[in-house]
Phi, psi and omega in degrees: 000160177276117181268316188212142175231124177241129184232132179227126174058052181233116177052242176274006184256120174276304179211129182207136174227136178217134177258143179245152182253173175287169178078212190263112177251139178235144177240125175236171179157164182293159176300131180085005183286338178128015180296318179289333175294319179299315180292323178297320177296317181294317175300321174301316179293340182261005173110008177292161182296140184281133172262110189291351178271008184275351182298121179294312172249117187291350181262355183242157177277156178261135177226132172232129177239131174240120182257130183238150169257122183260115177249347187268111179295341180294344178278344186302315180300326179295320175294318183294321181298334181255019176058041177243145178288131178266109182234157182298323175256121184237133181239125170262127177231133179232136181232147175223118185267170183297342178275007177070025176263129185253141176228147182231141181222144168234118185052046178065009175263123180297138180224158174290150182301323179297321178297315179299317181294318180298312181287319180300327181292340177274351182255324185225135172245108177265118183249113175268175182300322185282346182292347178298335176298339177301332181303333180275356183269127185297322180293321175299315180301315180295315179301317180298313181296319179295325175297317182293321182280356181053056185262010190301312181293314180296320180294319177299317178296318179297318184293324177297316179291326179294324177294317177298318180300316180292324179295318177295323177296317179297317181297316178299315181299320181295319180297317179294322178294323177297322184289332180273352182291159177296132182294351179298328179295318178291326178298320180294318179297317181295324178299314180296320182292320179300317179301316181287324176297319179296328179289346172053057182293140180231141182301131176078000186296317186299314180296320179297320179296315180304315184294315180295318178301312182303315181294317183290324182292342179248022185297321182297315180293319181297316182299313181300315180296322178294319177300317178301312184295321179294324178294319178296326183281317193212341191249037175214169186299321180256031183302151184299318182293324177297318180297319180293320178299317180298321179295319180299315182298317181297317179294325180297321179290337184273344192292336177281339184265324180229106185304322181297338185289343176298318179296321178297320180297318177296324179292322178292321181299318178296321177299316181300321179299316181295319182294322178298322176298317178297315180300320178297315179297322178297315181294323180294316178299322179299316179294326183282337185277104180234147179260111181249103180300323181292317180292322179298315181298318181295316178296321179297319178297317179297319180297317180294322181296315182294322181294316178298318180296320180292324175291318182299316186264010174051050177254158183276350183186172184296320180296327173295327179293318178297317180298321177298316178303312182296321180295316177299321180299316181295317181295317181294317176299319180295321181290321182288337179250028189295322181296317179294321180294319178298315179300318179293318181295320177298322179294315179298317180296321179296317180296318178295322179299320180294318179294317180297318178301318180297315181292320178297323179292320177297316176300312182303312183296317182291324179293318180298316181297314180292325184295324182293308182295319181297313183297320180294321181290319177296318182297320176301315181294312187290333177290343176281347186256057177058029175227069189293340181254012182298142176232138180223130179221151172251114179271126179239107184243123177285134181254164182290326188263153173278145173239181184290343181237022179120198180240022183259145168252122183255132174223136170271121180253138187213143170217133178262350188245148182293137176080001182255120182295146178296143179223172180306126183301340177294338182256339192241343186265130176282174179300311178299320178293324178296320179296316181290324178292319179297319176303313182296320181292314178298324179294317181292324180286334181300333176299337183268004179050049184287336180205143185293323186230128179240131181239126177253125177254093177056044177292343181269011180299137175093004177237163180200183174057227185297324181295319178299318179297319179296318178301316178300319180294318177299315180298322178297318180297319180296329179295343177283342184254336185204172174277119181244130177237122185234127170270129187212158171247003185263123177297328180295327178281316181299326181290341181273352182288152173280331183223131185240122179250141181242127178249137189212163179256140175246117184254014186283330181275194180291336182224150178292136179229148176262139176224164180217144175213152175279127185276140172274185188299311182293320180297323178297317180302314181296317181296316183287327177297319178297318180295327180284333188239025180054051178072002174258115183272107178252161177305322180295319179294323176296320178294319178299320180296317179299319179300311179305322181274359177072030180275000000 
């Protein structure tokens, strides 16, 4: 439920805080006092698009905070999906700075506006006068019936299967289209594949050939350098190994004369072992380095072939050429086994259709069951609102084709007149009838606890007298199931509320400001008396107000 609303620098509001109670709350006030501003600010805090013209002071930022008490554990997964802490006290905060930049927070965690709107829609349902037209919308009717039938899990399972069903249909259509294509395309693919298969491509081959060719093309220079290195090491008059042997002999003669020279001799001996190993490796590499004209030509021809294939198929590298070969192989195999693939796809689609039919039937049965009870409940309520002969039914007709939400067509059927059969409300319901019908539907749905807080913005416009009293009674009853906040001009409705708020304008300062306060018992009598007598409080109006309030 909505516990507290704090508004700063929004439209006619400089600073305002108001707390709301459980049950039926009503807001009254003169036209233009700021009731719609209050709802606009709440909608802003719940993720509605920011109107940059709402800043009361153009040099300060606007902040709206809505504090909620969360009792419904079913909301917890929605918070967890968005990496938000689920707490008993939840605060939605929205800011708009003078630079027209908007920020949104839930429990001090920055969130995307879409996330705020998605979660906020599960906490508050704001119903304006014009929203009654939603009753004529088929999607709204179906969504409402599914909420009553508690179809969320079953519908999610159906939609998963429906997505799979559409994917199988696309796959089958693609296979059939492939089968009807001219075989010339497949012949061309086979020609390309044969050419690449004959080339016998191997992973990493191109890079290895490049490296080997580079070495072979420089074999003469490599051989010359190795001969030179061997000469320096062992095959010349002043070879390194000969010099090291002479050094070792000299140090050996010194060790009796200079004790420290023994350590030096050992170090030179170790160096000599390493140098002999190097000499051995150099000689081996010299022996292995041979220039083979035939091998060079063979490798060059292979390299040229691979290069031509890469250029012909316009690929960026040898690995892409191998990937192309593998892709061609898959396409050719698929084409050659097309009949088998089509048969398999048809089998999978048939299995999926059976599962989808089962789920659609389950949805249909639950909708039909909910439609009967819901229709009867709405009809009882709407007949209390000056339409004693009203009839209301929910038609659930199964269609041949699958849709994203089942195979049902939902229609709300209505008749306000005696002896007239119910028909689609899009054709037979007037604006006033739609408002009363929507109130009856919202009241019927409230028993299912579909949303914690419901707000009516003058849904009772255009009625008076006994009908207004009936509307007030229905709203009071709704307050037993959820938190209901209603903006009204009708004293019959206002008198039924458990908590009465008065919104008014203050013109004493430099600028007009809107304020709101919770009325006490005496103030309620005065306010309802004003509503009864067009702002003139007469003794008769005061007595009538007391009667309405049960004083």
